[in-house]
N, C-alpha and C positions, 0 to 999 in steps of 0.2 A: 490201115486202122486209123481211127480218129483219136488224137491226143488232145484232151481238154486243156484249155488255157495255154496251148502252144501255138504260136503264130505260124501261119503257113503262107507259102508263096503263090501268088496268082499272076500269071503272065500278063503284062500290060498294066498291072496295078502299081501305084506309086510305091516307092521304097523309102526307107529312112523314117524320119519323124515328120508329122504334120506341124508346120511352124505356128499354126493357130492354137492347136490343142496340146502341142509338145508331147504327143503320144505317137507310137508307131503306126504307120499306115497299114502294115500287115495285119489282116484279120486273125482272130483266134476264136475257137469254138468256146461258147460260154453256156450252152444248154440246148435243149430240144423244144420244138414247138410243132404243131400240126401232126401229132402222133396218131398212128393207126396200127392195128395189128391183126393177126390171124392165128388161130390154132388149127392145125390139120388133124386128120383122123387118127394119127399116131401119137398125138400129144406134143408135137414140135410147135413151139411158139415163135413167130416172127413178128418183130416190131419195127416199123419204119418211122422215121421222123426227119424233120428239116432242122439243121443246126441253127441256133441263134449265134450271133457274133458280136465281138467287141473289137474296137480298133480306135485309131486316132482320127477317123474320118469325120467325127462330129455328129453323125446320124446313125446311131446304133441300130443294128439289124439291117442296114442297107449295104453291107459288104457282100461280096461274093461268098456264098455259103455252100452247104453240102446236103445231099440226100444220103442218109445213113440207114443201116439195118443191123439188127442183132437177132440171133436165134438162141433158143434155150429150150429145155424140156420142161413142160408144165409140171411134172412130178418132181423136178429138182428143187428141193427145199434146203439144200446145203449152202449156207451163207458163204463159206470159203470158196466153193466152186463158182457161185454167182459173182463173187468179187473179181474173178479172173475172166469174166466175159468181156468182149470187146465189140464196139461198133465198127462196121466196115463201110467205107465210102462207096456208094453206088454211082454217084454223079456229083461232080463239083462244078459250081457255076463259074463261068468265065468272067473276064473283065467286063464291067458294065451290065452284068446279069445277076439276078437274085432269084433263088428258088423260093416260091411262096407257099406251097402246100403239097400234101400227099393224100391220096385217097385209095381205099381198097374197095373194089367192086367185086363182090363174090359172084361165082358162076364159072362154069367150065372146069376143065381138068387142070391140075397143076403139073 
């Protein structure tokens, strides 16, 4: 699961603080971009997105980030239940790699 504002480890990425920015090198998820979604014939909604990141690297959004997804029922209007939903990581970029987009191309069977 993705924990917002919680730094995560990337193998090969610097550790500690950047001496120029005095902020931690470790990236943390700060939001989503490049969002797309799909509603299936049963009312199950899936949303995919690329996380944006913050860190001490000095070039925000250039950190190794993640492709995440969340699913929920379209008919779910219960705010308490929705508050308990979580994003799951489908792929994490490696050192010197950044995920830049996600697209959904309809067609074919699920």
